Steps between C-alpha positions, in 0.01 A plus 500: 500500500255759619768759560609445140152565371473811724833624352380449142164672575679793667746538213223509241304772679800710594527803266795678677756353245281597209596861535867438503475286194304780321762754581773256384328471172464868455866560578593220254286661221648848560856340489427342184382829349809684635734235350327516174506875476851560608764309291780587741324328779430201279866476389630520858250232620589269205875543580439436879292180434761395242780524765286308743441226255874467424585488863231239577612283203871525609410384862 
């Protein structure tokens, strides 16, 4: 049980993954802006996700 407590304690003080999460959030925000400002990209993404949905429903 002590090793589990040590694991949780180390997990809470470890800040290494925080930077990766911050970068992922920045990339997500930039992606949303790009999709919103470029109708061609939006239409292509809607089409791709539509095809994926149809394929998954058929499986």
